[in-house]
C-alpha positions in Angstrom: -22.6 1.5 -19.1 -23.1 5.2 -19.9 -22.0 8.2 -18.0 -24.5 10.8 -16.8 -24.0 14.3 -15.5 -26.0 15.3 -12.4 -25.6 19.0 -11.2 -22.1 19.3 -12.7 -20.6 16.1 -11.3 -19.8 12.9 -13.0 -22.1 10.0 -12.1 -22.8 6.5 -13.2 -25.8 4.3 -13.2 -25.7 2.5 -9.9 -25.9 -1.0 -11.2 -22.8 -2.8 -12.4 -22.7 -6.2 -14.0 -21.4 -8.8 -11.7 -18.7 -9.9 -14.1 -14.9 -10.1 -14.3 -12.8 -7.0 -15.1 -11.7 -7.9 -18.6 -14.4 -5.8 -20.0 -13.5 -2.8 -18.1 -10.7 -0.3 -18.2 -8.5 -0.5 -15.0 -8.9 2.6 -13.0 -12.2 3.6 -14.6 -15.5 4.3 -12.6 -17.0 1.1 -13.9 -14.2 -0.9 -12.2 -14.8 1.1 -9.1 -18.5 0.4 -9.3 -17.8 -3.3 -9.5 -15.7 -3.3 -6.3 -17.9 -1.0 -4.4 -20.9 -3.0 -5.1 -19.1 -5.8 -3.3 -18.6 -3.6 -0.4 -22.4 -2.9 0.0 -22.9 -6.6 0.4 -21.1 -6.4 3.7 -24.3 -4.9 5.3 -22.7 -1.9 7.0 -25.0 1.0 7.5 -22.6 3.9 6.7 -19.8 3.4 4.2 -18.3 6.4 2.3 -15.8 6.9 -0.5 -13.7 9.8 0.8 -10.8 12.0 0.4 -8.6 11.8 -2.7 -10.9 9.2 -4.4 -13.8 11.7 -4.6 -11.3 14.4 -5.7 -9.9 12.2 -8.5 -13.4 11.3 -9.7 -14.2 14.9 -10.1 -10.9 15.6 -11.8 -11.7 12.6 -14.1 -8.4 10.9 -13.2 -7.8 7.2 -13.2 -8.3 5.7 -9.7 -5.6 3.6 -8.1 -5.9 4.4 -4.4 -9.4 4.1 -3.0 -10.2 5.5 0.4 -13.1 4.1 2.4 -14.5 5.4 5.7 -16.8 3.3 7.8 -18.8 3.9 10.9 -17.7 0.8 12.8 -15.7 -2.5 12.7 -13.3 -1.3 9.9 -10.9 -4.2 10.5 -13.6 -6.8 10.3 -15.2 -5.1 7.2 -12.0 -4.7 5.4 -10.9 -8.4 6.1 -14.2 -9.7 4.8 -13.8 -7.5 1.6 -10.3 -8.7 1.1 -11.4 -12.3 1.3 -14.3 -11.7 -1.2 -12.0 -10.1 -3.9 -9.0 -12.2 -3.2 -6.9 -9.2 -2.2 -3.9 -9.0 0.1 -4.8 -7.7 3.5 -2.6 -5.4 5.7 -3.3 -3.8 9.1 -1.7 -0.3 9.0 -3.0 0.9 12.5 -5.0 -1.4 14.7 -5.7 1.4 17.2 -7.2 3.7 14.4 -8.7 0.9 12.5 -6.8 1.6 9.4 -6.2 -1.3 6.9 -5.0 -1.7 3.3 -6.1 -4.2 0.7 -4.1 -4.6 -2.5 -5.7 -6.2 -5.6 -3.7 -6.9 -8.7 -5.4 -7.1 -12.0 -2.8 -8.1 -14.7 -0.1 -5.5 -14.5 -2.3 -3.0 -12.7 -2.8 -2.7 -9.0 -5.7 -1.2 -7.1 -5.3 -0.2 -3.4 -8.2 0.1 -0.9 -7.6 1.8 2.4 -10.3 1.3 5.1 -10.5 3.5 8.2 -12.9 4.3 10.9 -14.5 7.8 11.0 -12.4 10.4 12.5 -15.1 11.6 14.8 -18.7 10.6 15.7 -19.9 10.8 12.1 -18.8 11.5 8.5 -19.1 15.2 8.8 -16.8 15.3 11.7 -14.5 13.0 9.8 -14.3 15.5 7.0 -13.6 18.4 9.3 -10.4 16.5 10.4 -9.0 16.2 7.0 -6.2 18.3 5.5 -7.5 20.3 2.5 -10.9 21.2 1.1 -10.3 19.2 -2.1 -9.8 16.1 0.0 -12.7 16.8 2.4 -15.5 15.4 0.3 -17.4 12.1 0.6 -19.8 10.0 -1.4 -22.1 7.5 0.3 -21.7 3.9 -1.0 -25.1 2.4 -1.5 -26.6 -0.8 -2.9 -25.1 -1.6 -6.3 -22.1 0.8 -5.9 -22.1 4.5 -5.8 -25.3 6.2 -5.2 -23.9 9.6 -6.3 -27.2 11.4 -5.7 -25.2 13.8 -3.5 -21.6 14.6 -2.8 -21.0 15.7 0.8 -18.9 18.9 0.5 -19.1 20.9 3.6 -15.9 23.0 2.9 -16.6 23.8 -0.8 -14.0 21.4 -2.1 -15.6 21.3 -5.5 -15.3 25.2 -5.8 -11.6 25.0 -4.9 -11.0 22.1 -7.4 -12.6 24.4 -10.1 -10.5 27.3 -9.0 -7.3 25.1 -8.8 -6.7 26.1 -5.1 -5.1 24.3 -2.1 -6.8 25.4 1.0 -6.7 24.0 4.5 -10.0 22.8 6.1 -9.2 24.6 9.3 -6.5 26.8 10.8 -5.1 24.0 13.1 -4.9 21.4 10.3 -1.1 21.8 10.3 -0.8 21.6 14.0 -2.6 18.3 13.9 -0.1 16.9 11.5 2.8 19.1 10.3 3.5 16.9 7.3 0.4 18.4 5.7 2.5 21.5 5.0 4.7 19.4 2.8 1.7 17.7 1.3 0.3 21.2 0.4 3.3 21.7 -1.9 3.1 18.1 -3.2 -0.6 18.5 -4.2 0.1 21.8 -5.8 2.8 20.2 -7.9 0.6 17.1 -8.7 -2.3 19.2 -10.0 -0.6 22.5 -10.9 -2.7 24.3 -8.3 -2.0 27.4 -6.3 -1.8 27.5 -2.5 -4.3 29.9 -1.0 -2.7 32.9 0.7 -3.9 32.2 4.3 -2.7 28.6 4.0 0.7 29.9 3.0 0.7 32.2 6.0 -0.1 29.1 8.3 2.8 27.2 6.6 5.4 30.0 7.2 4.4 30.3 10.8 4.4 26.6 11.6 7.3 25.4 9.4 9.7 24.7 12.3 7.2 22.1 13.5 8.0 19.9 10.5 11.1 18.7 12.5 8.7 16.6 14.7 7.6 14.5 11.7 9.4 11.2 11.0 12.2 11.3 8.4 10.5 8.5 6.4 7.3 10.5 5.9 9.2 13.6 5.0 11.3 11.8 2.5 8.3 10.2 0.8 6.6 13.6 0.2 9.8 15.3 -0.8 10.5 12.8 -3.5 7.0 12.9 -4.8 7.7 16.6 -5.5 10.9 15.7 -7.2 9.0 13.5 -9.6 7.2 16.6 -10.9 8.6 17.9 -14.2 8.8 21.4 -12.7 10.1 20.3 -9.3 12.5 23.2 -9.3 9.7 25.7 -8.9 8.1 23.8 -6.0 11.5 23.3 -4.3 12.0 27.1 -4.4 8.5 27.4 -2.7 9.7 24.9 -0.1 12.6 27.1 0.6 10.5 30.4 0.5 8.0 29.0 3.0 10.8 27.8 5.4 10.2 24.1 5.0 13.3 23.2 3.1 15.6 24.7 5.8 14.1 22.2 8.2 14.6 19.3 5.9 18.0 20.3 4.7 19.5 22.8 7.1 22.8 22.7 5.1 21.4 25.0 2.5 21.4 28.0 5.0 25.1 28.4 4.4 24.7 28.2 0.6 22.3 31.3 0.4 24.1 34.5 -0.8 27.5 32.8 -1.1 29.4 34.5 -3.9 31.2 32.2 -6.4 34.0 32.8 -8.9 33.7 35.6 -11.5 32.7 33.1 -14.2 29.5 32.4 -12.2 26.4 34.4 -13.0 24.4 33.4 -9.8 25.2 33.1 -6.1 25.4 29.6 -4.8 21.9 28.8 -3.7 20.4 30.3 -6.9 22.9 28.4 -9.0 21.8 25.2 -7.4 18.1 25.9 -8.0 18.9 26.9 -11.6 20.9 23.6 -12.0 17.8 21.6 -11.2 15.7 23.8 -13.6 18.1 23.5 -16.5 18.4 19.7 -15.8 14.6 19.3 -16.1 14.6 21.2 -19.2 17.4 19.0 -20.6 15.6 15.9 -19.7 12.4 17.1 -21.3 14.3 17.9 -24.5 16.8 15.0 -24.4 16.2 14.0 -28.0 17.5 17.4 -29.3 20.9 16.7 -27.5 21.3 13.0 -27.8 18.9 11.6 -30.4 20.4 8.1 -30.7 20.6 7.5 -27.0 17.5 9.4 -25.8 15.4 6.2 -25.2 18.2 4.5 -23.4 18.7 7.6 -21.2 15.0 7.7 -20.4 14.8 4.1 -19.4 17.9 4.7 -17.2 16.1 7.6 -15.5 12.9 5.6 -15.0 14.6 2.9 -13.0 13.1 2.5 -9.6 15.7 2.5 -7.0 13.5 2.2 -3.9 9.8 2.4 -3.4 8.6 5.8 -4.7 12.1 7.0 -5.7 13.6 6.6 -9.3 16.9 7.6 -10.7 15.5 10.8 -12.2 14.3 12.1 -8.8 17.6 11.1 -7.2 19.4 13.0 -10.0 17.5 16.1 -9.4 17.9 15.8 -5.6 21.7 15.4 -6.3 21.7 18.5 -8.5 20.2 20.5 -5.7 23.0 19.3 -3.4 25.9 19.2 -5.8 27.6 22.1 -4.3 27.0 21.6 -0.6 30.7 21.3 0.0 31.5 24.8 -1.2 30.6 26.8 2.0 33.2 24.8 4.1 35.9 24.9 1.4 35.8 28.6 0.3 39.1 30.4 0.0 39.7 33.9 -1.3 43.3 34.9 -2.4 43.9 38.1 -4.3 40.3 38.4 -5.1 40.1 34.9 -6.6 37.6 32.6 -5.0 38.3 28.8 -4.9 36.6 25.8 -3.5 39.3 23.1 -3.2 37.9 19.6 -3.6 34.4 20.8 -2.7 32.8 17.8 -4.6 34.5 15.3 -2.2 33.4 17.3 0.9 30.0 17.7 -0.5 29.6 13.9 -1.1 30.3 13.4 2.6 27.8 16.0 3.6 25.2 14.5 1.2 25.8 11.1 2.8 24.7 12.5 6.1 21.6 14.1 4.5 20.6 10.8 2.8 21.0 9.0 6.1 19.0 11.5 8.0 16.2 11.1 5.4 16.4 7.3 5.9 17.1 6.6 2.3 18.2 3.3 1.1 21.9 2.3 0.8 21.6 2.2 -3.0 19.9 5.7 -3.1 22.6 7.2 -0.9 25.4 5.6 -3.1 23.9 7.0 -6.2 23.6 10.6 -4.8 27.1 10.5 -3.5 28.5 9.1 -6.7 26.8 11.9 -8.7 27.9 14.7 -6.4 31.3 13.3 -5.7 32.1 13.0 -9.5 30.3 16.0 -10.8 33.3 18.0 -11.8 34.9 15.2 -13.8 33.1 15.9 -17.1 33.9 19.6 -16.7 37.6 18.7 -16.4 37.4 16.3 -19.4 35.8 19.2 -21.3 38.8 21.4 -20.5 41.1 18.7 -21.7 39.1 18.5 -25.0 38.9 22.2 -25.4 42.7 22.6 -25.0 43.5 19.5 -27.0 41.1 17.5 -29.0 43.1 14.3 -28.3 43.0 14.9 -24.6 39.8 13.0 -24.2 41.3 9.6 -24.2 39.7 6.2 -23.8 41.6 5.7 -20.6 40.2 8.9 -19.2 36.7 7.9 -20.1 37.1 4.4 -18.8 38.3 5.8 -15.4 35.3 8.0 -15.3 32.8 5.2 -15.6 35.0 2.9 -13.4 34.6 5.4 -10.5 31.0 6.6 -11.2 29.5 3.3 -12.4 26.0 3.4 -13.9 25.7 6.8 -12.3 28.0 8.1 -14.8 25.1 8.8 -17.1 23.5 11.0 -14.4 26.8 12.8 -13.8 27.1 13.6 -17.5 23.5 15.1 -17.6 24.2 17.1 -14.4 27.4 18.5 -15.9 25.5 20.1 -18.8 22.9 21.6 -16.4 25.7 22.8 -14.1 27.4 24.6 -17.0 24.1 26.1 -18.1 23.5 27.5 -14.5 27.0 28.7 -14.4 27.0 30.9 -17.6 23.6 30.5 -19.4 24.8 32.7 -22.2 28.3 31.4 -22.7 29.4 31.2 -26.3 30.0 27.8 -27.9 33.6 28.5 -28.3 34.3 28.9 -24.6 35.5 26.0 -22.5 32.9 26.7 -19.8 30.1 26.8 -22.4 27.4 24.2 -21.8 27.4 23.6 -25.6 31.1 22.6 -25.4 30.2 20.4 -22.3 27.4 18.8 -24.2 29.7 18.0 -27.2 32.1 16.3 -24.9 29.3 14.5 -23.1 28.1 13.2 -26.5 31.6 11.7 -27.2 31.6 10.1 -23.7 28.2 8.6 -24.3 29.4 7.2 -27.6 32.2 5.4 -25.7 29.9 4.3 -22.9 27.2 2.6 -25.1 29.5 1.4 -27.8 32.5 0.2 -25.9 32.4 0.4 -22.1 29.1 -1.5 -21.6 30.3 -4.3 -23.9 33.5 -4.5 -22.1 31.9 -4.8 -18.7 29.7 -7.6 -19.9 32.6 -9.7 -21.3 35.9 -9.3 -19.2 39.0 -10.5 -21.0 40.1 -12.8 -18.3 38.6 -14.2 -15.0 40.0 -14.5 -11.5 39.8 -18.3 -11.7 41.8 -18.3 -15.0 44.4 -16.2 -13.3 44.7 -18.6 -10.4 44.8 -21.6 -12.8 47.2 -20.2 -15.5 49.6 -18.2 -13.3 49.4 -20.1 -10.1 48.4 -16.9 -8.2 47.1 -17.2 -4.7 43.5 -16.0 -4.2 43.5 -12.6 -2.5 43.7 -8.8 -3.2 46.4 -9.3 -5.9 43.8 -10.9 -8.1 41.6 -7.9 -8.0 44.6 -5.5 -8.8 45.5 -7.6 -11.8 41.9 -7.7 -13.1 41.6 -3.9 -12.5 44.8 -3.1 -14.4 43.9 -5.4 -17.3 40.4 -3.9 -17.8 41.9 -0.4 -17.5 44.4 -1.2 -20.3 41.6 -2.6 -22.3 39.6 0.5 -21.8 42.5 2.5 -23.1 42.5 0.3 -26.3 45.8 -1.3 -25.4 44.4 -4.8 -25.0 41.9 -6.2 -27.4 41.5 -10.0 -26.6 42.3 -12.6 -24.1 45.6 -13.4 -25.8 46.7 -9.7 -25.4 45.7 -9.9 -21.6 47.6 -13.2 -21.0 50.8 -11.7 -22.6 50.4 -8.5 -20.6 50.0 -10.4 -17.4 53.2 -12.5 -18.2 55.2 -9.4 -18.7 54.0 -7.6 -15.6 53.2 -10.3 -13.1 56.4 -9.8 -11.1 55.3 -6.1 -10.4 52.0 -7.2 -8.8 53.6 -9.9 -6.7 56.3 -7.8 -5.3 
């Protein structure tokens, strides 16, 4: 099947072989034609491909989410379509006639969203959409896409070409305030600019974002954090007044002066930390060549739907100093923030819960922010005395931070960069010194700690059997102590562990 070009838009021959998909590339227009040709057999007069699907075709992007608008009986039509293709069928909103069909093809997944027209016809439907680039439609005709004409009443193609995000109408944000956040998200997805009038609307209506459910806000926010330049779009969120609504805690961070060794005030420092973190992740091979692939796999781990470790790390980087405003003390012109990391972890717990994040996501964010000073203290020990970076210290660090220890280490480098970007390598606060220490800690983690965690020297059942210890908290204390001594290099095998327990059992049982 060959592609044609008609009046500057990508089109295909309407016919598509009624065959399986093994001959077609998932996400391509030929696959789309195959499925849409099935839709046309449902004998509905008006069926349109709409919204993001049309936009992505024009941008020559792979299609995953396919939006279908129908004139009537959307639930019935969608159910019949799901049955014909063997897809999973879900009703998203019975009142609005919105359904979702999910079809898996190997490791790939296509998603079809069916909905009734938002209005009396397709033109009124398009008038009720968010942005011009999403307010286009293509009629689905016999055999698939007719593509003789794209309905484009708001010049979406022109804005696509100009790389502009523009609202369809002035009250678009009043209809659904989440669209303000989506404007930033689309800008980040496509590297587009938001039109000036649209920015003005956002700034005026930003407070209304508080009426949107936390779950919807969270999903859009973390889509922005997945962008490789999320720091820029987060700064725009703050500039437009949206971030203050989502995370009001940042208000106290703005303009807060830090110690003399800090180049930036607190809020700028926090944004810079995210910026430097993104640069570090992008250039991770230059820092830790032998561990780069392992770190990348770690950061790609999906923690909950739509949220991976990397996006959580950047979120934590933005919030790592939220505890400073409430812990600031000034004595003799010296500024201190006593245990701000612990206070910040509690604040961030509240933020995570307000955004309805999962328990695991909350734990990761709080572990990162609650331990973010540890690598800097270990760096100071190393700087003062090369032998100060002991196995025991590194073991305790990972014992307390768990798998999030990797994230903490990356944050510590970015934090140091945002503290003194131009510090010399010889200084204790230099990010280069921090990176050197982080490399040593990573050596320990991948070559010793992970192996130790996989194979404990002794088990709880063995303790009970060999030493006649009653099950209870004492078992945990013994095992913890044994593993810590092992981490310090003092115990090397099971025999060492047994002898150590024999010598010290009376202490634990007292």
